[in-house]
N, C-alpha and C positions, 0 to 999 in steps of 0.2 A: 263318697265325699272325703276330701282330704283336709283335715283340720291342720295339717302341717303346712299347707299351701299358704304363703304369706298374704296372698290376695284375699283368700277366704277369711283368714283370721283378722286381717285389717278391716274388711268390710263388717264383719260381725262385731268387732270391738267398737267400731265407730257407731254402728246403728243400735246395737242392743247392749253394749258394754262388755268389757273384757271378762267380767265375772260370769258371763253367760256361756263362755267357751266350755267350761267343765260340764255344765248341764247338757249342752248340745252333744258333747263327746259321749257322755253316758247314754243319752237317748239314741244316738246314731249307732252305738255298739249293741245296745240291748233291744232296739226296736220299740218296745213299749215298757213303761214303768209308771207306777203311781207316785205321787209326790212324796209320800212318806219313805218309800224305798229309795227314791232318788236322793232325798236328804240324808238318809242313813249311809248310803254308798259314798256320798261326797263329804260326809262329816260336817254337814251344814244344818242350820236351823230350818225347819220345815217352812216357816214364814218367809225366810229369805229365798228358798227354792221356789215357793209359790210366786213371789214377786217377779223373779226371773222368768218363770214360766208364763206369767201374764204378759210380761213385756215381749217375750218371744211370740206369744199368741197375737198380740197387737200387730205384729209384723207378719203374721201368718206363717211363721217358721215352725211352729208346732201345732198339732191338733190333738184333740182329746175325745175320748168316749167315756160315758158315765155309766157306772153299774151300781146297783144297790146292794149293800152288804145285808145279807139275810138275817144275821144275828142282831146287828145294831139298828138297821133301817137307814143308816147313813149312806150317802152317795160317795163312791170312790171314783176319782178321776184318773183315768189311764192315759198317759201322755205319750205321743210319738213325734219324731222329728220329720218334717216334710222337706226332703232334699230338693225337690223340684222348685219349691218356693225360694229356697236359698239361691238357686241359679238365677231365678227371676230378680231377686233382690240385688245380687251382684251386678247383673246387667243394668238395673235401674240406677244403682250407685255409680257405675261406670259412666253411663250417659250423663248423669248430673255433674260429675266431676269434670268430664270433658267439656261440657257446656259452660261450666263456671270458668275453667281455664281459658277457653276461647274468648269469653266475655272480658276477662281481665286482660288478656293479651291485646284484644281490640282496643280497649280503653287506654292501655299503655302506648300503643302504636299511634293512636289518634289524638293524643294530647301532648302538650309541651308542659313540663313541670318546673316549678320553682320551690326551693327549699330554704328554710330559715338557716342563717349562718350559725345559729346556736343548736341546730338539730331538732327544733321543736316540731315543725310540721313540714309536709310536702304537699303542695297544692297545684292544681292545673292553672294554666295561664290566666283564665278568666277570673278565678278567685284571687290570684296575685294582683291583677289589675284593680279589682274591687277594693283591696286593702292598700293600694298604692305601693305595692312591693315591700310592705312592712308587716312583720309577723304580728298577728293579732294577740299572741300569747305573751311575747317578751319584748316586742318592739324592735327586734333585730331586722336586719336587711334580708329580703328574699332574693336569692340569686338563682340563676339557671341551674337545673338539676338534670344531668345526663342519665336517662333511664335505660340506656342500651343494655346494661347488665341485667336489669329486671326483665326486659323483653327477651333476651337470650335465655334466661333461666326459665321463664314461662314456656318458651318454645321447646326447651329441653324437656321440661316436665310433661308437656302435651305429647311430644313424640314418644317419650318413655311409657306414658299411660296407654297410648294407642298401640305401641309395640307389645306391651304386656298383655293387652286384651286382644291382640291379633287383628287390629284394624288395618 
């Protein structure tokens, strides 16, 4: 796994938070660590590390095994990073982002928009008709809004995302 890859770090930061990257890096490097060792290595509070681990576990990016300390009788949780699940998560996020961009692009292409002369809102034609082409916020006039640049930007983002992920 390459945590230097911007796609990987972006997905992880979006899904589990940027503060999780250090924990993942340590687990990826060491294969298995208990939460106390992880907290010590990172110079973090063990409660904070546990919160991060639980969040990672919710997304199935880490797994654990439990052992019993013979001296204290307490359970110790040994954590490890599941790289295979990361690849599945990246694929899932990719599909969701592409789906979302396609939906936005379709909406922009299939609607004619009107915007308030004062910059309050931008609405599709039907909404503008309902308000009599008057802004419901400030009473300004709603005029035609050319969304060509928005369509071009969405197409560019979609192409870049597909290129990045090799579609």
